[in-house]
N, C-alpha and C positions, 0 to 999 in steps of 0.2 A: 569542596567544590564552591567556587565563587558564586555569589548571587546573580551575576550576569551570565554565568554558565548554566544555572539553572533556568534562567528565562529562555536561553537558546535551546535547551533541551525540551522546554514546553513547546516552543515554536516548532521544533522538529516533529513533535507529536501531532501538532496541528497540520503540519505538512503531510503527515500520513492520512489524516482525515480528508485533506483536500484531494490527495492522490485517489482516494476511494470515490469521492464525487466525480472527479474527472474520468476515471476509468469506467464508472457505471454510466456516465452521460454518453459516451462514445462507444459503448460496448455493443450497440446495435448497428453499427455502420456495415454497409454492404459493398462489395467490390463486384459490380455487375449484379449477378443474381445469387452470388455466394456470400454467406456472412463472413466478415473479415474483421475479427475482434483484435485488431492492432493495439488498441488502447490498453488491453490487459498486459501485453509485453512492454509497451512504452512506459505506462505508469508503474509496472513491477520494477523496471529499471530505475526509474526516478525514486521509488520507495526504497530500493537497494542503496542508492547513494545517500538518501536521507538517514536511512538506518546506520549506515557506516560512518557518516558525520556525527550522528548522535552518540555513538559509541566512543568515538575519539574525543568529543567534547566532554562527555560526561565521565569517561573513565571506567564505567562499570558495564558489565555485559548487559544488564537489565535496561540500560539506557537505549540500547539498540533496538530492544523489543517494544518500546513505547510507540514509535510510529507504526509498527506492525499491528500493534493491539488496537490503536486508533483506527487503522484501515479496517480491520475486522469487525470493529464495533459498528462502524458506518455501514459496511456492506450488510450486516445483520440488520441493522435499522431499516436499510432500504427493502429488505426481504419481507419486513413486517407490513408493508404497504402504506399508502398515504391517505389523505382525506378523500380523494376521489376514487379509491379502490384500486389504484394502479400499482401493480407490483413488478419489481425488477424481473427481468428475463430469467426463467428457471430451466433453460435448456442446456446444452453442452458448454456455452459461453460462461456460465457462472462458475463451474468447477475449474475451467482455465483461469478465470480471474482470481479465484481463491489460491490456486497452485502457483501462479505468478506472484501474487501478493505476499505468499509466505516462503516460497521456495527461492525466489531471486534474492530478497534480503538475506536469507540464511546462508545461500552460497556466497554472496558477497562478503558476508561477516566472516565466513570461514576463510575465504581467500585473503581478505584484509588482515586476519589475525595470524595466518601461517607465516612462519619465519623460514624461508627458503634460501 
């Protein structure tokens, strides 16, 4: 792998971390009186695209896992709480975020690697 490709794979891992920040920032949105966590699905799709791009650039299957691992590290860091004691939402929206953050890249990786 070329040095420029390594830099791009690191950038895709940072993209996974940015996806986690964006998804958790907008996870609390409401549509009227009902919670509407569209950010979990939107950023899960973006993470899937980043993961497939990392796999194609890096050439190894573990390159696709780097953005997902960065995503999960940031989500776990947000669960630990901040200096003001604020903690990310721990209701039904958090498992949806984790399922979209892991499931959508896994499905996209499977579909991108299948030869039909």
